Residue frames as qw, qx, qy, qz and C-alpha x, y, z in Angstrom:
[[0.636, 0.506, 0.564, -0.147, -29.10, 92.79, 95.31],
 [0.198, -0.287, 0.608, 0.713, -27.92, 92.66, 91.68],
 [0.586, 0.623, 0.478, -0.203, -30.10, 93.48, 88.67],
 [0.461, 0.026, 0.547, 0.698, -29.19, 93.47, 85.02],
 [0.206, 0.479, -0.030, -0.853, -30.19, 96.36, 82.79],
 [0.507, 0.346, -0.512, -0.601, -30.72, 94.18, 79.69],
 [0.917, -0.033, 0.149, -0.368, -32.44, 90.91, 79.06],
 [0.810, 0.413, -0.405, 0.103, -29.47, 89.20, 77.43],
 [0.183, 0.514, -0.623, 0.561, -27.39, 89.78, 80.55],
 [0.790, -0.407, -0.420, -0.182, -28.15, 87.16, 83.19],
 [0.017, 0.546, -0.587, 0.597, -26.91, 87.73, 86.88],
 [0.789, -0.424, -0.418, -0.151, -27.36, 85.11, 89.68],
 [0.265, -0.727, 0.505, -0.382, -26.14, 85.53, 93.26],
 [0.865, 0.018, -0.497, 0.071, -24.07, 82.69, 94.73],
 [0.707, -0.668, -0.111, 0.206, -22.08, 81.99, 97.84],
 [0.647, -0.131, 0.157, 0.734, -18.90, 83.08, 96.18],
 [0.040, -0.403, 0.098, 0.909, -20.46, 86.34, 94.73],
 [0.605, 0.536, 0.125, -0.575, -22.19, 86.78, 91.36],
 [0.519, 0.060, 0.748, 0.410, -22.45, 84.36, 88.41],
 [0.319, 0.660, -0.035, -0.679, -22.70, 86.39, 85.27],
 [0.485, 0.135, 0.793, 0.342, -23.65, 84.86, 81.87],
 [0.256, 0.366, -0.261, -0.856, -24.92, 86.04, 78.49],
 [0.757, 0.395, 0.391, -0.344, -27.85, 84.78, 76.31],
 [0.419, -0.211, 0.678, 0.567, -26.03, 82.98, 73.44],
 [0.426, 0.626, 0.632, 0.164, -29.04, 83.68, 71.17],
 [0.164, 0.979, 0.083, -0.092, -28.24, 87.34, 70.99],
 [0.814, 0.109, 0.154, 0.550, -25.14, 87.77, 68.81],
 [0.301, 0.798, 0.059, 0.519, -22.74, 90.65, 68.32],
 [0.342, 0.213, -0.429, 0.808, -21.11, 93.20, 70.52],
 [0.453, -0.688, -0.523, -0.219, -23.06, 93.81, 73.57],
 [0.163, 0.288, -0.388, 0.860, -22.86, 96.46, 76.32],
 [0.544, -0.632, -0.413, -0.367, -24.81, 96.66, 79.55],
 [0.026, -0.505, 0.533, -0.678, -24.69, 97.33, 83.32],
 [0.576, -0.360, -0.724, 0.120, -25.30, 95.46, 86.46],
 [0.280, -0.646, 0.140, -0.696, -26.83, 97.60, 89.29],
 [0.564, -0.123, -0.734, 0.359, -25.73, 96.54, 92.69],
 [0.412, -0.688, -0.028, -0.597, -27.84, 97.79, 95.60],
 [0.536, 0.048, -0.690, 0.485, -26.29, 97.44, 99.10],
 [0.392, -0.742, -0.502, 0.207, -27.28, 98.55, 102.59],
 [0.369, -0.652, -0.030, 0.662, -24.74, 101.40, 102.77],
 [0.180, 0.608, -0.266, -0.726, -24.33, 102.41, 99.13],
 [0.807, 0.502, 0.281, -0.134, -25.12, 101.44, 95.49],
 [0.254, -0.523, 0.605, 0.544, -22.79, 100.62, 92.61],
 [0.781, 0.550, 0.051, -0.291, -22.94, 100.00, 88.95],
 [0.535, -0.356, 0.666, 0.378, -20.75, 97.46, 87.11],
 [0.564, 0.593, -0.237, -0.523, -20.34, 97.96, 83.24],
 [0.700, -0.072, 0.703, 0.099, -20.23, 94.76, 81.26],
 [0.478, 0.609, -0.375, -0.510, -19.30, 94.17, 77.61],
 [0.682, -0.070, 0.728, 0.006, -19.61, 91.03, 75.72],
 [0.360, 0.488, -0.546, -0.578, -18.92, 89.70, 72.30],
 [0.781, 0.117, 0.569, -0.229, -21.17, 86.70, 71.00],
 [0.077, 0.399, -0.709, -0.576, -19.68, 85.09, 67.86],
 [0.784, 0.211, -0.148, -0.564, -22.09, 83.33, 65.54],
 [0.767, -0.208, 0.605, -0.044, -21.99, 79.53, 65.79],
 [0.008, -0.422, 0.766, 0.486, -20.07, 77.77, 63.17],
 [0.797, 0.215, -0.149, -0.544, -22.08, 75.83, 60.57],
 [0.742, -0.235, 0.627, -0.037, -21.93, 72.21, 60.61],
 [0.128, 0.379, -0.765, -0.504, -20.11, 70.30, 57.75],
 [0.787, 0.056, -0.353, -0.503, -22.08, 67.58, 55.90],
 [0.553, 0.095, -0.799, 0.215, -20.01, 64.87, 57.74],
 [0.054, -0.028, 0.634, -0.771, -21.05, 66.37, 61.03],
 [0.611, 0.045, 0.009, -0.790, -24.75, 66.40, 59.93],
 [0.781, 0.104, -0.562, -0.252, -24.41, 62.72, 59.06],
 [0.839, -0.532, 0.050, -0.100, -23.29, 61.97, 62.66],
 [0.845, 0.227, -0.217, 0.432, -19.75, 61.57, 61.84],
 [0.518, -0.761, -0.005, 0.390, -17.18, 62.82, 64.38],
 [0.355, 0.906, -0.230, -0.010, -14.65, 65.27, 62.95],
 [0.838, 0.273, -0.323, 0.344, -11.13, 64.03, 62.30],
 [0.657, -0.570, -0.176, 0.461, -8.57, 64.35, 65.11],
 [0.413, -0.179, 0.128, 0.884, -7.00, 67.79, 65.12],
 [0.092, -0.270, -0.397, -0.872, -10.04, 69.46, 63.53],
 [0.150, -0.514, -0.751, 0.387, -12.27, 69.87, 66.58],
 [0.028, 0.759, 0.382, 0.526, -14.89, 72.56, 65.94],
 [0.187, 0.243, -0.341, 0.888, -14.02, 75.74, 67.80],
 [0.150, -0.508, -0.751, 0.394, -16.24, 76.30, 70.78],
 [0.062, 0.848, 0.365, 0.378, -18.77, 79.14, 70.51],
 [0.405, 0.146, -0.283, 0.857, -16.80, 82.20, 71.70],
 [0.335, -0.831, -0.345, -0.281, -18.64, 84.08, 74.50],
 [0.504, 0.087, -0.365, 0.778, -16.30, 86.56, 76.33],
 [0.387, -0.838, -0.357, -0.143, -17.61, 88.48, 79.37],
 [0.543, -0.017, -0.272, 0.795, -15.39, 91.13, 81.03],
 [0.124, -0.797, -0.323, 0.495, -15.62, 94.31, 82.76],
 [0.430, 0.698, 0.258, 0.511, -15.81, 97.21, 80.32],
 [0.279, 0.274, -0.186, 0.901, -14.55, 100.74, 80.87],
 [0.093, -0.440, -0.630, 0.634, -15.99, 102.63, 83.82],
 [0.150, 0.839, 0.492, 0.179, -18.94, 104.93, 82.91],
 [0.334, 0.471, -0.050, 0.815, -17.90, 108.53, 82.53],
 [0.182, -0.335, -0.571, 0.727, -18.14, 110.68, 85.60],
 [0.092, 0.815, 0.571, -0.024, -21.26, 112.95, 85.92],
 [0.345, 0.552, 0.049, 0.758, -20.73, 116.51, 84.63],
 [0.254, -0.225, -0.506, 0.793, -20.21, 119.03, 87.27],
 [0.088, 0.779, 0.611, -0.109, -23.25, 121.10, 88.14],
 [0.333, 0.549, 0.164, 0.749, -23.51, 124.42, 86.47],
 [0.207, -0.171, -0.381, 0.885, -23.03, 127.50, 88.30],
 [0.116, 0.714, 0.687, -0.074, -26.24, 129.35, 88.85],
 [0.243, 0.590, 0.226, 0.736, -26.96, 132.55, 87.10],
 [0.224, -0.277, -0.449, 0.820, -26.84, 135.74, 89.33],
 [0.162, -0.259, -0.351, -0.885, -29.72, 137.39, 87.37],
 [0.521, -0.516, -0.615, -0.290, -32.60, 135.84, 89.19],
 [0.522, -0.551, -0.455, 0.466, -31.34, 136.42, 92.79],
 [0.254, -0.046, 0.022, 0.966, -30.38, 139.89, 91.73],
 [0.272, -0.351, -0.438, -0.781, -33.79, 140.61, 90.46],
 [0.596, -0.510, -0.619, -0.029, -35.37, 139.14, 93.61],
 [0.475, -0.342, -0.308, 0.750, -33.06, 141.25, 95.78],
 [0.016, 0.116, 0.206, 0.972, -34.17, 144.34, 93.78],
 [0.449, -0.497, -0.545, -0.505, -37.82, 143.51, 94.27],
 [0.582, -0.564, -0.515, 0.279, -37.42, 143.20, 98.03],
 [0.325, -0.168, -0.133, 0.921, -35.57, 146.53, 98.15],
 [0.177, -0.247, -0.306, -0.902, -38.22, 148.40, 96.21],
 [0.542, -0.528, -0.609, -0.239, -40.97, 146.68, 98.29],
 [0.512, -0.424, -0.442, 0.602, -39.30, 147.95, 101.52],
 [0.134, -0.008, 0.101, 0.986, -39.20, 151.34, 99.96],
 [0.339, -0.394, -0.529, -0.670, -42.86, 151.18, 99.21],
 [0.545, -0.553, -0.608, 0.164, -43.66, 150.28, 102.81],
 [0.372, -0.291, -0.215, 0.855, -41.64, 153.24, 104.07],
 [0.052, -0.082, -0.273, -0.957, -43.20, 155.69, 101.70],
 [0.416, -0.479, -0.687, -0.353, -46.66, 154.25, 102.48],
 [0.456, -0.578, -0.512, 0.442, -46.25, 155.00, 106.16],
 [0.256, -0.175, -0.011, 0.951, -44.96, 158.46, 105.29],
 [0.216, -0.291, -0.550, -0.753, -47.98, 159.08, 103.02],
 [0.443, -0.560, -0.682, -0.156, -50.40, 157.83, 105.58],
 [0.384, -0.474, -0.386, 0.692, -48.97, 159.91, 108.49],
 [0.067, -0.130, 0.142, 0.979, -49.03, 163.05, 106.36],
 [0.276, -0.393, -0.609, -0.631, -52.59, 162.38, 105.13],
 [0.447, -0.586, -0.640, 0.218, -53.79, 162.15, 108.77],
 [0.392, -0.336, -0.144, 0.844, -51.98, 165.26, 109.45],
 [0.019, 0.107, 0.396, 0.912, -53.59, 167.01, 106.65],
 [0.346, -0.527, -0.707, -0.322, -57.03, 165.94, 107.65],
 [0.456, -0.561, -0.487, 0.491, -56.48, 167.16, 111.20],
 [0.181, -0.242, 0.034, 0.953, -55.28, 170.52, 109.95],
 [0.179, -0.299, -0.599, -0.720, -58.41, 170.71, 107.81],
 [0.441, -0.621, -0.645, -0.057, -60.70, 170.05, 110.67],
 [0.423, -0.510, -0.339, 0.668, -58.91, 172.53, 112.81],
 [0.126, -0.012, 0.268, 0.955, -58.97, 175.25, 110.20],
 [0.316, 0.491, 0.573, -0.575, -62.77, 174.91, 109.99],
 [0.528, 0.686, 0.499, 0.047, -65.08, 176.00, 107.18],
 [0.190, 0.957, -0.116, -0.188, -63.58, 178.11, 104.40],
 [0.155, -0.638, 0.709, 0.256, -60.31, 176.10, 104.02],
 [0.856, 0.337, -0.273, -0.282, -59.67, 173.38, 101.43],
 [0.929, -0.243, 0.259, 0.108, -58.20, 169.88, 101.91],
 [0.775, 0.510, 0.021, 0.374, -55.96, 170.47, 98.97],
 [0.039, 0.862, -0.320, 0.392, -54.12, 173.32, 100.73],
 [0.614, -0.632, 0.418, -0.223, -53.38, 171.25, 103.68],
 [0.958, 0.094, 0.241, 0.127, -52.30, 168.24, 101.68],
 [0.592, 0.680, -0.096, 0.422, -49.86, 170.36, 99.76],
 [0.221, -0.856, 0.313, -0.348, -48.68, 172.09, 102.87],
 [0.708, -0.479, 0.514, -0.065, -47.62, 168.79, 104.69],
 [0.178, 0.561, -0.759, -0.279, -46.36, 167.20, 101.47],
 [0.752, 0.034, 0.568, -0.333, -48.69, 164.09, 101.20],
 [0.794, 0.557, -0.010, -0.241, -48.59, 163.59, 97.51],
 [0.284, 0.709, -0.644, -0.039, -44.81, 162.99, 96.88],
 [0.314, -0.293, 0.867, -0.252, -44.51, 160.00, 99.30],
 [0.711, 0.290, 0.466, -0.440, -47.78, 158.68, 97.89],
 [0.641, 0.681, -0.243, -0.258, -46.56, 158.84, 94.30],
 [0.119, 0.584, -0.800, 0.061, -43.23, 157.13, 95.36],
 [0.544, -0.086, 0.755, -0.356, -45.16, 154.37, 97.15],
 [0.792, 0.465, 0.172, -0.356, -47.21, 153.58, 94.01],
 [0.579, 0.672, -0.457, -0.075, -44.17, 153.44, 91.74],
 [0.009, 0.502, -0.850, 0.162, -42.09, 151.32, 94.00],
 [0.652, 0.037, 0.655, -0.379, -44.81, 148.84, 94.94],
 [0.768, 0.567, -0.018, -0.296, -45.42, 148.41, 91.13],
 [0.345, 0.696, -0.629, 0.020, -41.71, 148.02, 90.49],
 [0.336, -0.361, 0.821, -0.288, -41.37, 145.50, 93.31],
 [0.778, 0.203, 0.499, -0.322, -44.12, 143.34, 91.77],
 [0.683, 0.688, -0.209, -0.131, -42.76, 143.60, 88.25],
 [0.156, 0.639, -0.747, 0.092, -39.17, 142.66, 89.36],
 [0.521, -0.229, 0.766, -0.301, -40.47, 139.69, 91.30],
 [0.832, 0.409, 0.260, -0.269, -42.36, 138.51, 88.41],
 [0.521, 0.729, -0.442, -0.028, -39.25, 138.78, 86.24],
 [0.131, -0.526, 0.818, -0.192, -37.24, 136.85, 88.79],
 [0.715, 0.028, 0.628, -0.306, -39.71, 134.03, 88.88],
 [0.776, 0.587, 0.010, -0.231, -39.82, 133.85, 85.14],
 [0.203, 0.743, -0.638, 0.017, -36.07, 133.72, 85.09],
 [0.392, -0.327, 0.831, -0.221, -36.24, 130.57, 87.39],
 [0.784, 0.315, 0.451, -0.287, -38.77, 128.93, 85.30],
 [0.671, 0.713, -0.161, -0.126, -37.15, 129.53, 81.95],
 [0.464, 0.606, -0.591, 0.262, -33.49, 128.68, 83.16],
 [0.793, -0.548, 0.145, -0.223, -34.18, 126.36, 86.19],
 [0.962, 0.072, -0.078, 0.252, -31.21, 124.15, 85.13],
 [0.506, 0.546, -0.223, 0.629, -28.80, 126.93, 85.54],
 [0.348, -0.679, 0.274, -0.585, -29.61, 127.67, 89.12],
 [0.286, 0.133, -0.874, 0.369, -28.46, 125.71, 92.04],
 [0.413, -0.583, -0.698, -0.049, -31.09, 124.65, 94.73],
 [0.400, -0.452, -0.397, 0.691, -29.73, 127.24, 97.02],
 [0.030, -0.114, 0.159, 0.980, -30.02, 130.18, 94.76],
 [0.297, -0.334, -0.682, -0.578, -33.33, 129.13, 93.58],
 [0.446, -0.575, -0.646, 0.231, -34.63, 128.78, 97.12],
 [0.256, -0.389, -0.196, 0.863, -33.18, 132.24, 98.01],
 [0.057, -0.081, -0.395, -0.914, -34.75, 133.84, 95.01],
 [0.379, -0.471, -0.716, -0.348, -38.21, 132.29, 95.75],
 [0.425, -0.552, -0.542, 0.470, -37.98, 133.44, 99.32],
 [0.152, -0.270, 0.020, 0.951, -37.07, 137.09, 98.30],
 [0.194, -0.200, -0.522, -0.806, -39.81, 137.29, 95.77],
 [0.393, -0.535, -0.742, -0.093, -42.41, 136.02, 98.14],
 [0.342, -0.533, -0.382, 0.673, -41.44, 138.39, 100.83],
 [0.090, -0.141, 0.176, 0.970, -41.42, 141.30, 98.33],
 [0.270, -0.375, -0.614, -0.640, -44.89, 140.48, 97.14],
 [0.453, -0.543, -0.670, 0.227, -46.05, 140.18, 100.64],
 [0.244, -0.479, -0.181, 0.824, -44.86, 143.87, 101.36],
 [0.071, -0.085, 0.380, 0.918, -45.77, 145.32, 98.01],
 [0.165, -0.437, -0.814, -0.347, -49.33, 144.20, 97.63],
 [0.297, -0.738, -0.504, 0.336, -50.57, 145.94, 100.92],
 [0.233, -0.504, -0.034, 0.831, -48.65, 149.02, 100.19],
 [0.014, -0.120, -0.586, -0.801, -50.03, 149.33, 96.64],
 [0.218, -0.610, -0.737, -0.192, -53.55, 148.73, 97.97],
 [0.356, -0.677, -0.406, 0.500, -53.30, 151.25, 100.70],
 [0.179, -0.274, 0.223, 0.918, -51.70, 153.87, 98.51],
 [0.071, -0.263, -0.671, -0.690, -54.31, 153.50, 95.99],
 [0.271, -0.712, -0.647, 0.015, -57.12, 153.91, 98.59],
 [0.257, -0.632, -0.202, 0.703, -55.45, 157.09, 99.98],
 [0.077, -0.131, 0.418, 0.896, -55.06, 158.47, 96.51],
 [0.142, -0.484, -0.723, -0.472, -58.71, 157.70, 95.50],
 [0.296, -0.734, -0.524, 0.315, -60.01, 159.21, 98.86],
 [0.264, -0.414, 0.081, 0.867, -57.95, 162.34, 98.09],
 [0.023, 0.094, 0.581, 0.808, -59.25, 162.69, 94.65],
 [0.257, -0.595, -0.715, -0.263, -62.89, 162.30, 95.80],
 [0.388, -0.702, -0.447, 0.397, -62.63, 164.59, 98.91],
 [0.357, -0.225, 0.066, 0.904, -60.55, 167.44, 97.61],
 [0.086, -0.303, -0.467, -0.826, -63.51, 168.71, 95.50],
 [0.478, -0.616, -0.519, -0.351, -66.10, 168.43, 98.21],
 [0.671, -0.660, -0.255, 0.221, -64.24, 169.21, 101.41]]
């Protein structure tokens, strides 16, 4: 199937191939393409044409007299031929390494927040058990400090927030400079940031609840 990209360019399919013609009413240097769509592949044929204005008739010709021999009016010049091939498409740009690096850093800090969240939860449970075993007269703060619950809790809060921030920066980099990333690097960055968010949000939530519970209970228990 052949289709011309401009109205002045006419294409008709025939038994021998394609009949290409130009609208003579459009004068000047013309340039267009013929898009060929096949079953296996598509192709584009670039066409250039020059349409010369028609010569004005002489008074004798307007009176119906034929021109003298040897002075036949030149035919209207319409030249159609294949033009230069279109330039090749530019090579794809290499993706920037910033967004995948940010996404990988987000995933690493999210994993660290999960590990420290587990450590903080285990030590918090141990501190509560020690407080119950010690009975009245002991303070929860003493047992929390003894088992070291606060340091992993603080690290969990910091790393989970850092993972969310790094993931947001990676997604912003993808949106702002999407043309500089290949489909593979963009897909990898999106997968890493989604995984980091899935790990960091529960870690941040649980760490916040543990910290809030400790602040409320240390003055009363």
